[in-house]
N, C-alpha and C positions, 0 to 999 in steps of 0.2 A: 598493537597491543602489547608488545613485548614487555615496554616500560610499565606495565602494571605489576610484573613480576620481578622487578629491579628493586630490592630493598630500600636504595639510596633515593631512587624517586617517593617513596613513603617518609622516608625521614626529612627530606627537604621539603615535602607538601605540609608535615606536621610541625617544622621546627617554628618556634616561637621567638618572635622579636619583640625588644621591650619596648619598640615603637608603635605596637599594635595595642599597647594601654589604652590610649586614646581612643581609638574606634571600640575598644571594648566597652569602656564606660559610656560610650552614647548609645552603643547597642542594649546594653543593661538597661539605659534610663528608658529607652524608646520600648522594650521589651515590659517594663514596669508599669508604662503608659497604658499598653495594650493590654495587660492582664488587668489594668483598673477599670478599663473601659467594660472589658468583658464581664468582670465579676458584678460591677456597681449599675451597670445599665443593660447588657444585651442579657445576662444570666436572669433577669426579672421577668424577661417575656416568656412564658412559658405557657403552651395552649393545652387545656387540659383534653385528655380522650374523652371522646362521648360514642354514646350507642344510640341508636335509634330511639331507646325506652328514656334515655336521659331526657331531664325537663329542669327548669330553674325551679328553685324552691323558695319562693318571695317569704318573707316576715308576716305579713299582712294581704289583705286584697289587692289585686292588681289595680292600678288607677287607669282611668281611661287615656287615650291616648290619640293624639292626632299626628299623623306621618304627612309630612308637610315637603313637596318636590316643586322645583321650579324646573319648567319646561321651554326651552325655545327653540322651535324648529326639530321637535323631536316626535314625530309622528313614528315612525318606525318601532324607536325604543319604547313610545307609549304602548303601541301594540303588544310589544313583546312582554313587558314587565307588568303591566296593571292588573294583570290576573294574579302574578306573585304578590304584589302589595296588597290586593284584595282578598287574596284567599290565606292570609295570616291566621293562624290557629289563635285567636286572642279573643277575650269575650267583650270588650267595647271598644272600638276603634273607628275613627275616619280615615280618609286619605284627602287631603287637600291638594291640588295639581294646580300650580298658577302656571297659565298658558301665556308666557311672557313676550306677547308682540310676535308671534308666530305668523311666517308668511305661507307656511304648508297647510296640510290639512289635519293639525294637531287638534284643533277644536272640534271638529268633526267627530274625531276618535274619542273624544273625551265626551263628548255630548251624547254617542251612542251608548258608551258605557254606563255613564250616568243614568240614563233610561233603564239599565238592568240591572244596577246595584247602587243601593241608596247609601251605601257607604262612601262613596265618591262625591266631592264637593269640588268645583272647578270656579276658580279666578282668572278671570278674561282680561288682559291688558292690550286694549286695540293698538295694533301698530301706528295707526293713522291719527292717534290723538295722544300717544306717551312716545315720545321721542329719544327721551334722554332716560333711559331705565337702567337694568343691569339686575344683577340677581340680589344685591341687596335691597334693592326695592319691591323685587317680586317676593322675596321672603316676609318681608315686612308686612305688605298686604296679605299676604299668604297666612300669617301670624293673626292677623286681625279677623281672618274670615274663621281661624280655626276655634273651634268650641272648648279644647279641653286644656287643661293648665301643663299637661305633659306634651312636650313636643319631641318628635323624631324627624330627621332630617336625611332625606338622600338624594341621590340624583337621576334625572330622569334615565340615564343609561346604567342605571345599578340594577343588580337582580339579587336579592337575598339569598343566603344558601339554604335557607330550610324555611318552614313554615312556623317554626320557633323563634325567629329572629327578635318578634317584638317583645315576647316575653322576656328572653333573656334581657333586653334592654330596659324593660318595665321592670324587672325584679331586681335592678341594680339601684333602683332609687329608694335607698334606706332612708331612715332620718338622719336628715343633715345633709345629705347629697343632692345636688342641684344639677348636676352635669357627669353625662355618659360618654365616654371615648371608647370607640371601638375600630376594627381594623376591616380594611377594603382592600383585599388584594385586585391586583389589575391581571385580564385578561390578555396574551400578547401573543402573535404569531411567532414561529419557529425562525431562527436566524439571531444575527448578532444583536440587531436593534432590539428585539426581544428580552434576549440577556441583559442589555446595558438597561433597559425599564425596569426588568425585576429585580438587579442588583442594586439599581439606585432608589427603587421603591420600597425594598426590604430594608435599608439603611434608615429610608425614613421612618418607617413603621417601627424600626428597633430603637430609635432615639425618642420619637414621641411618645411611644408605650413605656420604654425602660425608665424616662424621667419622670413620667407621671407616675408610675409606679413607686418610684422615689419621690412621692409629694411634692414634685416640682412639674406640674401641667403646664405646657405651653403651647399645644398644638392639638389640634382633633382635624377629622378628614369630614367635609361636609358631606360626604357621600355616606358617613356611618355616625351620625353625632345625635345626642340628644340631651335636652336640657330643660328647665322649669321655664316656666313663662316670667315668673318672679323675678329668676335671675336675667332673665333679658331685659327687663323692665328696669331692673336695679342699676344696670350700666348705662341705661338708655340705648337699647339696642345696638345698632351700628353706626351711631352717631358720632364716636369716636373717631371712626375712621370711613366716614360714609363718602367722602371724596377719592377714597382709593377703589379702583376697580376690581379687587381682589381683597381677600382677607376675613371675608364672610366666617371661616372657620379657625384658622390659627390666630388672627388678630383678636378675634373675638372672644375665643379660650382665654387669651392672654388677658383680656379686661374682665372676665368674670369668674374663671377657674381659681381655686385656691388649694392649698394643701389638703383640707378637709372637706372640702364640698366637692371633690370629683371622684368618680368611679372607672373603673375600667374593666370591659368584658372582652375575655380573650377567648370564650368557646366558639368553636368553629362554627356551631349553628347560627351563630350570630354575625356572620361575615356578610358583607356585600360584595358582587363582583362587579369590575366595571373594565370595558375594554382600554385597554391603554394606547397611547400614539402610534398611528399607522404607518407614519414615515418620519423621516429625520426632521423635515421642516416643522411638524406639526409637534414632535418632540423637543425641539430647540425652542419655539413657541411657548410652551408650558413650562419649561424649564427656566427661561428667562423672566417669565412671571412670577413664579413661586421665589424665585433668588431675587428680584427685587423686594419684593413684600419682606423678605427676609433682611434687608437692610433696616427694616424699621422694627425689628425685633428689639427687646432690653438687653443691656448688655449682659447680664447674667446669663441670658438664654444663649446669646452668642457665643459667651465664653465656654458653656458645657456643650455645645455643638462642634465647638472647634477642637473638643479633645481626640475625637478621630481622625481628623485630616492633620492634625499635629503629629500625631503617633506616626500616620505612614511617612510625613515629612521626616521625621528624626529617622526611622527606620530606613528610609531611603539614603540618607545621609550616611549613616552608619555603614550600610553596605558599600556605597561608593567609597567612602572613606578607606574602609579595611580593604577593599580588592585593589586599591592604587597603593596602600602604604605596605603591603606585604605580598612575597612572592608565593609563601605558602597557601595553599589554596582551601586547605580541610578547614578551618576555624571560620575564614569569611561565609564560606559554603554553608557550615552549621548555623553561622548567626542569621543566613538569609533563609534558608528551608525551615528553622525550628518555627518563627512567628508566621510564616507564610502557611505551613501545614496547620498549627492551631487555628489560626483564622478561617481557614479553608473548611475544614472538619464543624467549627462551632457556626459558621454562616451557613454551610450545607443542611444542617439539622435546622436551624433557624427559618431557613428558605422553605424546608420541605413542610415544616409545621405551619407555615403562614401561606404555602401555598405559591410561594415565587421564589423558584428553584431552577429557572431556565438558564441562569449565569452558571451554574455549578461544575461542568464539565470544563470550561474554560476560564474559569476563577482566576488564576495569576494573569491573564489577559485583559479580563474585565479590571482587575483592582488597577492595572498600570493604566489601562483606558479611562478609568473613572478620575483618577488624580490628573491625568492631562485634561480631561473634559472639563472637570471643575474649573480647574487653571484658566482654561480658555472661555470659559462661561462666566466666570467671576470677572474678568476683564471686561467682556461685554455687557454685564451687568452694570459696572462700576460707572461706564459712560453711558448708559441708559437714563434719559431725564424721566420720562414718563411710558407707561404702558398702557396697552388696549386689551380688553376683556376678549 
């Protein structure tokens, strides 16, 4: 460590070479892109602080709600979550569960609960007769069964964060609003995979919530989404993409949402929690499905979503270029550390607010893995012709 006391070492480390101007310009360009993304998209996603006494304040009476849930072999999840759905503090609502060709005891669980609570309605798709179903068919039949014009959706494995969930979703239906988009954090196990899932899901949330708050909605999550029946009927339901075994949330939002008819609910009392993938195989299958559907997004949406990956690519190029072109390490070190620290702080805070923060301690590692992982997944998806649900 004696070299640290040598003045010549610090002079050489901080010496400026004109050849460094090019990597400096690349770095400044990448930094400008990063700040643009943080200010225009990420900064808009702010979770309000709540207390147990807080409650949404609608302008008028709360509308009747139909909560619609599709379930395929979800016996255990139904046992755990039915009471949370039926126990919502809401004046007038029903819960419509579609038993989508289940071969376990889901139907028995639903029948028993239906006898106990009149709010529960059940649609049964017999697996012996319905061979080519899928979530879109199940939801379509559920909407036909639903009595009310305001539809709220979640998945069978989702549990609301509070009994005020439906109130927050319904209160967002102000005049002119046809669709409500909300957050759904994932519950993951400790470990690297859990951090990967939280990091990727947080970025997904920041993108679709941030762009929606900029009046450019392109996606919602089927595990926490609401819309009017009239909006569903206006675009022909899922008919535009009925042949695709996915997209009941993002592709539908793209067909029905506009800059003026969409509201965003960010209150933590309106979260729904769902378990993340339990292993790498399940996570990879899920990501292939999501990225494959992403190929069908409109060009403008793809360009918006490319801002952050392009920023990472530009930063990486500037770092490598700078380190290779100079023997002085202080300037490239600062160029590497500055955006990394800024991004670390911002994503840590947003992850804490959205309750997806397991990646934070190993953030640099997750950032590198994210870039490599998505490059690998992008190549796989490019050569994938079709997907299965």
